[in-house]
N, C-alpha and C positions, 0 to 999 in steps of 0.2 A: 299172480299177474295173469290177466286174461290173454288169450292168444292174439287178439287184435292189438293190444298194447305192446305185447312182445314183438309182434311183426313190425309195428311202427318204429319201435326202438331199434330193432335190427336194421331197418331201412335207413334210419338216421345215421347209425354208426357206419353203415356201408357207404352212405353219401359222403361223410366226413373223410373216410379212408380214401375214397376215390378222388376227392378234391385235394387231399394231401399228396397223393401220388402224382397228380397233374400240376402241382404247384412247383414252380422253379425255385422258390425260396426254400421249400422243404427239401427239394432235391439237392440244392447247393449246400444247405445246412448239413444234410446227411453226408455229402461228399467231404465237406470240411471236417466233420466229426470223424469220419473214417481217416481223413488226412492226418489230423492231429492225434487220433487214437493209435494209428500205426506208428506215427512218430513217437508217441508216448512209449509204446512197447520197445521200439528200437533204441530210443534215448535212455530208457531205464536200463536196457542191456548195456549200452555204452557207459552210462553213468556207474553202474555196478562194477563193470570191468575196469574202468579207468580209476575209480576211487580205490578199488582193491589193489590195483597195480601200482599207482603212484602214492597211495596213502592220503590221509587227510591233509597233510602239509603240502605234498606235491599237487594234490587236486586244488587246494586253495590258491597256489601260485598259478596253475594253469587257468583257472577260472578268472583270476584277476587279469591276466593277459588278454584272454578272449573277451571279457566284459568291456574293458577299456577300448579294445580294438573295434568291437561291434558298435559301441556308442560313437566313437570317432568316425567310423565308417559311414554313419548316417550323413555326415557333411559331404562325403564324396558324391558328386552329382548334383549337389545343391537342390535336393528335393525333386529332381526331374522325373524320377520313377513314379512318384505320387501324382505329379502333374499329368503324366501319361495316363494314369487311371481315370482321373477326372475328365480329361478331354476325350479320350477314346470311348469311355462308357456312354457318352452322349453322341459322339460322331466317330464310329469305327473306322471310317476312311482316313482319319487323322493319325492313325497309329504309326505308319512309316516315318512321318516327320518327327513325332514325339519320341519314337524309339531312337532315331538317329541323334536327336538333340541330347537324349539321356546318355548315350554312349560317348559323345564328345565331351559333355560336361564331366562325366566320370573320369575320363582320361586326363583332362586338364587339372582337375582338383586332387587327383590321387597323390602326387608328390607333395602338395601343400599340406595334406593331412598326415601322410605316412611319417614324415620326418619328425614333427613334434610329438606324434603319438609314441613312436619308438623311443624317443628321448625321454619322455615322461615315464614310460614303462621301465626303462633302464634305471631311472631314479627310484621307482616304486619297488621293484623286485630284483634289481640288478645283482644284489649279493647272493641271491638264491639260484639264479640261472644265467648262463652266458649270453652275451649280446647276439651271437649268431642264431641260436635256437629261439631266443625271444623274438628276433626280427622275422624269422621264418613263420612262427605261429601267428604273429601280428599281421604280416602281409597276406597270409592265407585268408584271414577274415576281411581284410581291407580290399582285397582284389576279388577273390573267387566267391566268397559269401555275398559280397555286394552285388556281383553280377547275377547270382542265383536269385537274390531278392528282386532285382529288376525283371528277370524272366518270370518269376512268380506274379509280379504286379501286372505284367503284360497279359498273362492269362486271366487274371482277376478282372481286368478291364473288359474282357469278352465273356465274363461269367462262365469261364471254363475251369471250374473247380477241380475236375478230375485230372487235368493236366498239371495244375499246381500240386496236386497230390503226388503225382509221379515224380516231379522235380524234387519236392521236399523229402519224399521217402528215400530217393536215391542219395541225397546229400547225407541224411542221417544214417542210412545203411552203409554207405561207403566208409564213414568214420568208424562204425562198429567193426566192419570187416577188416579194415586196415589195422585197427587196434588189436583185434584178435590175432591177426597174422604176426604183428610186431611182438606181442606178448608171448607168442609161442616160439618165436625165433630168438628173442633176446631175453636172457635171464636178468632179473632185476631191472626191468625197463625204467629208464629215467625220462625226464622231460626233454632232455637233449636228444635222446634217441627218438622219442615220440614226435618231436617237431617235424622231422622229415616225412614221416608217415602221414601226419596230419596234413602237410602240404600236398602230398600225392593224392590224398582223398579229395582235397579241394579242387585240384586240377581236373580230376576225373568228373566230378559233379558239374563243374562249370562248363566243361566241354560238352557234356551230354545236354545240359540246359540250352546252350547256344544252338546246338543242332536241332533241338525240338522247336525252338522259337522260329528259327529261319525256315524250317520246313512247314510249320503250321500257320504262322502269322505273316511271313514274308520278310523281305530284306528292308533294312532301314534306309531312309533318305537323310543323308548327313547334312547338318546345318544347325547353327545356333539360333533359336527362336528368341530374339532379344526382347520382344514385348512380353515374354512369359517368364523372364528371369526373376521379376519381383515376386510373382505368385509362387514360383518354385522355391525362392528363398524363404518365403513364409512357411511353406510346407517343411522345408529343411529345419527351421527353428522349432516348429511344432513337433516333428517326430524326433528331433534331437532331445527335446524335453521329455517325450514319451520314453525314449530309449534310456535316458538318464534315470527316470523313475523306475524303470524295470531292472537295470543292471548296475547302477552306480553304487548301490549299497554294498555290493560284494567286496570291491577293493577297499572301501572305507572300513569294513569290519576286519579285513585282513590287516590293514595298516594299524587299526586300533588294538586288536586282540592277538595278532600273529597269524601266520599261514594255517596252523592246525585248526584253531577255532574258526578262522575264516572259511576253511574248507567245510567244516560242519555246518556253518550257517548257509553257505552256498548250496550244499547238498539238500538242506531243508527247503530252500527256495526253489531248487530244481524240481523237487517232488511236487510242490505247490503249483509251479508253472505247468508241469506235465498234467496234473489233475485238472487244470483249468481248460483242457482241450475242448469240452462241449461248449463252454461259454465263449471261448475264443472263436470257435467254428461259427457260432451264431453271429458274432460281431462281423466276421469276415463275410458271411453270406448276405448280410443286410447292408454292408458298407456302400456299395454303388447305388443301392435303392434310395438312399437319402438324397443323392443328387437328383434322381428322377422325380421324387416326390416334391422336392423344392421347386420344380418348374411349375407346379400347380398352386403355389402360394404357401405362406407361412402356416396357415391353419392346417393344411394338409400335412405339413412336416410335423407339427405338434401332435396331430392325431396318430401319425405313423410311429413317432418316437414313444408315445405312451402305450401303443399297442405292443411294443417290443418288450416292455418291462415284465409282464407276468411270465412269459416263457423263459426269460433270462433268469428270473428268480427260481423258477421250477427246475432249471438245469443246474443251478449253483448249490441249492440246499442239499441235495443228495451227495454232492461232492464233499461238502463240509462235514457231513456225518461220516462219510467214508474215511476222510483224513483223520478224524478223531479216533476212529476204530483201529487204524493201522499204525498210528504214530509210535506206539510203544514197541512195536515189532521191528522198527527200522534198523536198530543196531544189530539185531539177529541176522539181518540180510547183508548189511554193509560192513559189519564188524565193529568191535569195541571202539575203534578210532572215531566213530560217528555217534557216540553216546548222546551228545548234546543236540543232535539233529531232531530228536523226538519233540523236545520242547519248542523248537522253532516251528515245526509243522503244526503243533497245536495252537500256537499263537496266531498263525497265519491261515488257519483252516477256512475262515470266511473271506479270505482275500479274493477268491474267484467271484464271489457275489459282488464285492465292491468293484472289481474290475469290470464286470458286466454293467453295473449301474452307471459308473463313471464313463465307460466306453460309449454307451448309448447316448448319454447326455452330451458328451463331447462331439459326437457325430451330428447330433441334433443342433448344437450351437453353430457348427459349421454350415449346416443346411439353411438355417434361418439368417445367415449373414453376420453372425456374431463371432467371427473368426478371431478378432482381436481379444475378446473376452476369453475364449477358449485357450488361446496361446498364453495369455497372461496367467491364467490358472495353472497351466502345465509348467510354464517357466518358473513361476514362484514355488511350485511344489518340488520341482527337481532341484532348485537351489536350496530349499529348506531341507531336502533329504540328507545332505551331507552332514550338517551340524546335528540334526536330530538323531540320525543313526550313530554318529560318533558319540554323542552324549549318552544315548541308550546303551551303547557298548561299554562305555567306561563306568556307568552307574549300575548296570544290571547284566553285563555279559551278553551271552547269546540271546537270552530271553528279553533283556532290555532292548537290544537292537531290534528284535522282531516286533515287540509291542509298539515301539515308536514308529517303526515302518508301517505297521497296521493302522496306527492312529493317523498318520499322514494321509494314507489312502482313504480313510474314512472321511477326513476333512475335505479332501478333494472331491469326493462324491457329493457331499452336502453342498459345497460351494458351487459345483457344476449345475446341479438341479435348482439351486437358489437363483443362479444367474438366468436360467431358463424361465423361471416363474416371473422374475423381474422384467425380463424382456417381453414376455407374453402380456403382462399387465400394462406395460407402456404402449404396446401396439394395439391394445383393445380399446 
């Protein structure tokens, strides 16, 4: 290569690097990647310690309680935290009113959600854990985890990914620290013992998050925005379906195959979810931009959505390869109780890719005004998840459950982009 050509190439590379440094999208993607990456390290530490401490059966019960509580918790606030993001991203001065609205809605809906959730959990796992520790674990997620989500959404609305990083890392780290302390002080730690430590970690995290938001973003202006209740309700239904797609399969497997195998399945999905950090970071970093591109028209939204596909694929493929390479070594780290987790991880190795494709498509559908289509797909998928995973569990055990879970996510991705193509064709 001649010196002139080499110089031009070096100049182009330097220009690309400088543009990347100055891009807020790249900066936020890196921040979210660090966010989820650090959470990955902490969560893996927590997961390894809690799985070894409680065993596959105890871990399966704990995950069942937290999964159901997190899904139910999405109803608390009736979508007001996501409404806050949409309105504040366009008009930052609206934050105090939407923050106050969210706090009131969360307070009003908490008892309406908590009572049926705890009742259902008592029916689901009541024979394995007492009502008091079950209630404590559930309320920790229904109250404190929900507030931390609201705080994170507040910072997302202002594109302050670094502050989201701090809140999320503290929540994950506090669970790990409190678990390590509990395990060192209590021999043969049980779920009953762990419930109170889990509650204490939630209190600490939520208190810190509240102090940050009040200091950085200001105080709320309390009042119910009656004209926004419908949109908030639509957000609630949408993210309830998303939450169901993410977590509802764990208690289904526990109920179908028992707590021990359910714990192995949940462990596999936990690893997949942690490995999805780069893709999830990319989706978070581009989320508010869909709203801004939508103001310039549908064609601008289509172009932006298609532009996001190559980097999402580029982030997901190395993850899939890495998951295949580490899968067989998982029982060596977690113990023989998790022998079936390897098969689950292999079956779901390409799940981060599907998550990226369907996530971009879903955000694009919202941006072009096809919210009803997006919601219909998500709701139908979350409803179909229960019988599909149940059938897979009964017919093929852990691998059967994982394969049908993967098949459903694949179908959702195809249907999402099919809906986008149909909408674009009609509009042209």
